[in-house]
C-alpha positions in Angstrom: 82.7 -24.1 -95.6 85.3 -26.3 -94.0 87.1 -28.9 -96.1 87.0 -32.6 -95.4 90.6 -32.5 -94.2 89.7 -29.7 -91.7 86.7 -31.7 -90.4 88.9 -34.8 -90.0 91.4 -32.7 -88.0 88.7 -31.4 -85.7 87.4 -34.9 -85.1 91.0 -36.2 -84.5 91.9 -33.4 -82.2 88.7 -33.7 -80.1 89.6 -37.3 -79.5 93.3 -36.9 -78.8 93.9 -33.5 -77.4 93.7 -34.6 -73.7 95.9 -37.7 -74.3 98.6 -35.7 -76.1 98.6 -32.9 -73.4 100.3 -35.0 -70.7 103.9 -34.6 -69.9 104.7 -38.3 -70.3 103.0 -38.4 -73.7 105.0 -35.4 -74.9 108.3 -37.0 -73.7 107.6 -40.4 -75.3 106.4 -39.0 -78.6 109.2 -36.4 -78.9 112.0 -38.7 -77.9 112.8 -40.3 -81.3 113.5 -36.9 -83.0 115.4 -35.7 -80.0 117.5 -38.9 -80.0 118.4 -38.4 -83.6 119.5 -34.9 -82.7 121.5 -35.8 -79.6 122.8 -39.3 -80.3 124.8 -38.1 -83.3 126.6 -35.7 -80.9 127.1 -38.4 -78.3 128.5 -40.9 -80.9 131.0 -38.3 -82.2 132.1 -37.4 -78.6 132.5 -41.1 -77.6 134.4 -42.0 -80.7 136.8 -39.1 -80.3 137.2 -39.8 -76.6 137.9 -43.6 -76.9 139.7 -43.7 -80.3 141.9 -40.6 -79.7 142.1 -40.1 -75.9 145.5 -38.2 -75.9 144.4 -36.0 -78.8 141.1 -35.2 -77.0 142.7 -34.0 -73.8 145.5 -32.2 -75.7 143.2 -30.3 -78.0 140.4 -29.5 -75.6 142.7 -28.6 -72.7 140.3 -30.4 -70.4 140.6 -33.2 -67.9 139.2 -36.6 -68.7 136.4 -36.0 -66.1 134.7 -33.4 -68.3 133.7 -36.2 -70.6 131.0 -37.3 -68.2 129.7 -33.7 -67.8 129.5 -33.4 -71.6 127.5 -36.6 -71.9 125.1 -35.5 -69.1 124.7 -32.1 -70.8 123.8 -33.7 -74.1 121.3 -36.1 -72.4 119.7 -33.0 -70.7 119.4 -31.4 -74.1 117.8 -34.5 -75.6 115.1 -34.5 -72.9 114.6 -30.7 -73.2 114.2 -30.9 -77.0 111.9 -33.9 -76.8 109.4 -32.2 -74.4 109.5 -28.7 -75.9 109.2 -29.9 -79.5 106.0 -31.7 -78.7 104.7 -28.9 -76.5 105.1 -26.5 -79.5 103.4 -29.0 -81.8 100.5 -29.5 -79.3 100.1 -25.7 -79.0 100.0 -25.3 -82.8 97.4 -28.0 -83.1 95.3 -26.5 -80.3 95.5 -23.1 -82.0 94.5 -24.6 -85.4 91.6 -26.5 -83.7 90.3 -23.3 -82.0 90.5 -21.4 -85.3 88.6 -24.1 -87.1 85.9 -24.3 -84.4 85.5 -20.6 -84.5 85.2 -20.6 -88.3 82.7 -23.5 -88.1 80.5 -21.7 -85.6 80.7 -18.5 -87.6 79.6 -20.3 -90.7 76.7 -21.9 -88.8 75.6 -18.6 -87.4 75.8 -17.0 -90.9 73.6 -19.8 -92.3 71.0 -19.3 -89.5 70.6 -15.6 -90.3 
């Protein structure tokens, strides 16, 4: 027999699985966590670059132009993380949903016999 929590999840996922499967939904819902991940890196890089510009170029042996490339790379990582984190979460919810539906159908067929 399925628990109340499992039945609530089935109902929730039947209502929201299509909405949460879109690319834009995954990007928007995953962005806050990805921003926490990436913005801390960006803040550190910006602070070092602007507060200690000579130290930054001396230690890293790079030209000042690589700062822009680094910022773009971190932004790409933020978008990548936001999408794939929510894609993974969606797939896990979908798998759980299918397992619960299978269990529910199996229990119904066992009762009928």
